[in-house]
C-alpha positions in Angstrom: -22.8 72.9 69.0 -25.4 72.5 71.8 -26.5 75.2 74.2 -29.2 75.0 76.8 -29.9 78.4 78.5 -32.1 78.8 81.6 -34.1 75.8 80.6 -37.1 74.8 82.8 -39.5 72.0 82.0 -42.7 71.5 84.0 -45.1 68.6 83.3 -48.3 68.0 85.4 -47.0 70.4 88.1 -43.7 68.4 88.3 -40.6 70.6 87.9 -38.5 68.1 85.9 -35.7 70.5 84.8 -34.8 73.6 86.8 -32.7 76.5 85.3 -30.5 74.2 83.3 -27.5 75.9 81.7 -25.2 73.7 79.6 -22.9 74.3 76.7 -21.2 71.5 74.6 -18.7 72.7 72.1 -17.5 71.0 68.9 -14.6 68.7 69.5 -15.9 67.8 73.0 -17.3 64.3 73.7 -19.8 64.4 76.6 -21.2 61.9 79.1 -24.3 62.8 81.1 -24.6 61.1 84.5 -27.3 61.2 87.2 -29.6 59.1 89.2 -32.9 57.7 87.9 -35.4 60.5 87.4 -32.8 63.2 87.5 -33.8 64.6 84.1 -31.1 63.0 81.8 -33.4 61.6 79.2 -35.5 64.7 79.2 -32.4 66.7 78.3 -31.7 64.3 75.4 -35.3 64.6 74.1 -35.0 68.4 74.1 -31.7 68.3 72.2 -33.5 66.2 69.6 -36.4 68.5 69.5 -39.0 66.0 70.7 -39.7 68.0 73.9 -39.6 71.8 74.3 -38.8 73.8 77.4 -41.5 75.5 79.5 -39.0 78.4 79.6 -35.5 79.1 78.4 -34.1 78.2 74.9 -32.1 75.6 73.1 -29.6 75.9 70.3 -28.3 72.9 68.3 -25.9 73.1 65.4 -26.3 76.8 65.2 -30.2 76.6 65.0 -32.4 78.0 67.7 -35.4 75.8 68.4 -38.6 77.8 68.0 -37.2 79.6 65.1 -35.6 76.8 63.0 -37.2 73.8 61.3 -36.6 71.1 63.9 -37.1 68.3 61.4 -34.1 69.6 59.4 -32.0 69.7 62.5 -32.9 66.2 63.4 -31.5 65.0 60.1 -28.1 66.0 61.4 -28.5 64.1 64.7 -28.2 60.4 65.2 -30.2 59.1 68.2 -30.0 55.7 69.7 -32.4 54.7 72.4 -34.5 51.7 73.6 -37.6 53.5 72.4 -36.2 53.6 68.9 -35.4 49.9 68.9 -39.0 49.1 69.9 -40.3 50.9 66.8 -38.4 48.7 64.4 -39.9 45.5 62.8 -38.2 42.4 64.2 -39.0 40.3 61.1 -37.2 42.7 58.7 -33.8 41.5 57.5 -30.9 43.3 59.2 -29.6 45.0 56.1 -33.0 46.6 55.5 -33.2 47.8 59.1 -29.7 49.4 58.7 -30.6 50.9 55.3 -33.7 52.7 56.8 -31.2 54.9 58.8 -30.1 56.6 55.6 -33.6 57.9 55.0 -34.8 58.4 58.5 -37.7 55.9 58.2 -38.7 52.8 60.1 -39.1 50.3 57.3 -39.4 50.0 53.5 -42.7 49.4 51.7 -41.2 49.3 48.2 -38.0 47.9 46.6 -34.8 49.3 47.9 -32.3 50.9 45.6 -29.4 48.6 44.8 -26.8 51.3 45.9 -28.5 51.8 49.2 -28.5 48.0 49.9 -24.8 47.9 49.0 -24.1 50.8 51.4 -26.0 49.1 54.2 -24.2 45.8 53.7 -20.8 47.6 53.7 -21.8 49.3 57.0 -22.6 45.9 58.5 -19.3 44.5 57.4 -17.5 47.4 59.1 -19.3 46.5 62.3 -18.7 42.8 62.1 -22.3 41.9 61.3 -22.1 41.0 57.6 -22.8 37.3 58.3 -26.1 38.3 59.7 -27.2 40.7 57.0 -30.0 38.6 55.7 -31.3 37.4 59.1 -34.4 39.0 60.7 -33.5 41.6 63.3 -35.4 39.5 65.9 -32.9 36.7 65.8 -30.0 38.9 66.9 -28.7 38.9 70.4 -28.9 42.1 72.6 -25.3 42.9 71.8 -25.8 42.4 68.1 -28.9 44.6 68.1 -27.0 47.4 69.8 -24.3 47.2 67.1 -27.0 47.2 64.5 -28.6 50.3 65.9 -25.2 52.1 65.8 -24.7 50.9 62.2 -28.2 52.1 61.3 -27.6 55.5 62.9 -24.2 56.0 61.1 -25.9 55.5 57.8 -27.2 59.1 58.0 -23.7 60.4 58.7 -24.8 62.5 61.7 -22.9 65.6 63.0 -24.1 64.7 66.5 -24.5 61.2 67.9 -26.7 60.8 71.0 -26.9 57.6 72.9 -29.3 56.9 75.8 -27.9 54.0 77.9 -26.7 52.0 74.9 -25.1 49.3 77.1 -28.2 48.6 79.2 -28.9 44.9 79.3 -25.5 43.8 77.9 -23.3 41.3 79.7 -19.6 42.2 80.4 -18.3 40.8 77.2 -20.9 42.4 75.0 -20.5 45.7 76.7 -16.8 45.8 76.2 -17.2 44.7 72.5 -19.7 47.6 72.0 -17.5 50.1 73.7 -14.5 49.0 71.7 -16.4 49.5 68.5 -17.9 52.7 69.7 -14.5 54.1 70.6 -13.4 53.9 66.9 -15.9 56.8 66.1 -13.5 59.4 67.4 -11.9 59.7 63.9 -15.2 60.3 62.1 -15.5 64.0 63.2 -18.9 63.7 65.0 -19.7 65.0 68.5 -21.1 62.6 71.0 -23.5 62.8 73.9 -23.7 59.6 75.9 -26.0 58.9 78.9 -25.2 56.1 81.3 -25.5 55.1 85.0 -22.1 53.3 85.0 -18.8 55.3 85.2 -16.8 52.3 83.9 -18.4 53.0 80.5 -16.6 56.3 80.3 -13.8 55.3 77.9 -10.9 57.6 77.0 -12.9 58.9 74.0 -15.0 61.1 76.3 -13.6 64.4 77.3 -16.4 66.1 79.4 -19.0 65.2 82.0 -22.3 66.7 83.0 -23.7 65.6 86.4 -27.5 66.0 86.7 -29.1 66.0 90.1 -32.7 66.6 90.8 -33.3 68.4 87.5 -30.3 70.7 87.8 -26.7 70.7 86.4 -24.7 69.9 89.5 -21.4 70.2 87.7 -20.1 70.2 84.1 -16.7 70.3 82.5 -13.6 68.3 81.8 -14.0 64.7 83.1 -11.0 64.6 85.5 -12.1 67.8 87.1 -15.8 66.9 87.5 -15.5 63.2 88.5 -14.4 63.3 92.2 -15.3 61.0 95.0 -17.0 63.9 96.9 -19.2 64.8 94.0 -20.1 61.2 93.0 -20.9 60.4 96.7 -23.1 63.4 97.1 -25.0 62.8 93.8 -25.7 59.2 94.5 -25.8 59.4 98.3 -23.3 56.5 98.6 -19.7 56.8 99.9 -17.3 55.7 97.1 -13.7 55.3 96.1 -12.8 56.4 92.6 -9.8 55.0 90.7 -8.6 55.8 87.2 -7.1 52.9 85.2 -6.1 53.1 81.5 -8.1 56.3 81.1 -11.3 54.9 82.6 -12.8 55.6 86.0 -13.8 52.7 88.3 -15.9 52.9 91.4 -15.8 51.0 94.6 -18.5 51.5 97.2 -17.0 52.1 100.7 -18.3 50.2 103.7 
């Protein structure tokens, strides 16, 4: 599904990624963890074809970047990030914002087809947002906007869904609501790559973990094998206690 082979990325003499080798197979749901500046978002941008390695190569959905039409590959990938939210127009009604996801555009400049509007409203209903369908995007809360972004992305029926810190800025209630809704995606057949700083967001849906440290893959594999107190403490330079409850990991910082 996704393969990074000997990937290096250098920008303005800064070696951001160093010999990254990572393989994500179909049927696996991945979380990417690491400290600020470790290279997590750079890896996501490369999977999406927005950045290209200084050396090494990347294959996504059977297509090798540099040989394939990246624009066509992107049509098969759903990407949720804060930068995408900032590109949307806050005064547009919510159903229109969601409908743009089906076409991969940021807004409409001509009348929207009735069938597309119907599909967007149905998507909002599935995500508990139908009452807000005609409200401007700017009136929604942070949690509602996150749900709207997910609904918008699902309009294109992606094979891969990539999320860059989707719970950032949410309170405890909104985070749990989003994760509960997000967990329902496991039956839709898509593969997921999820970046976060917070281990408690690793819900049972996820199967694999990639730990990124100083531009390298420190460890990657099944989550219960990779998430250990020793590894987490070494990556974050903080002594921790790790407990598993209901299929989710929870951290406590040791004195």
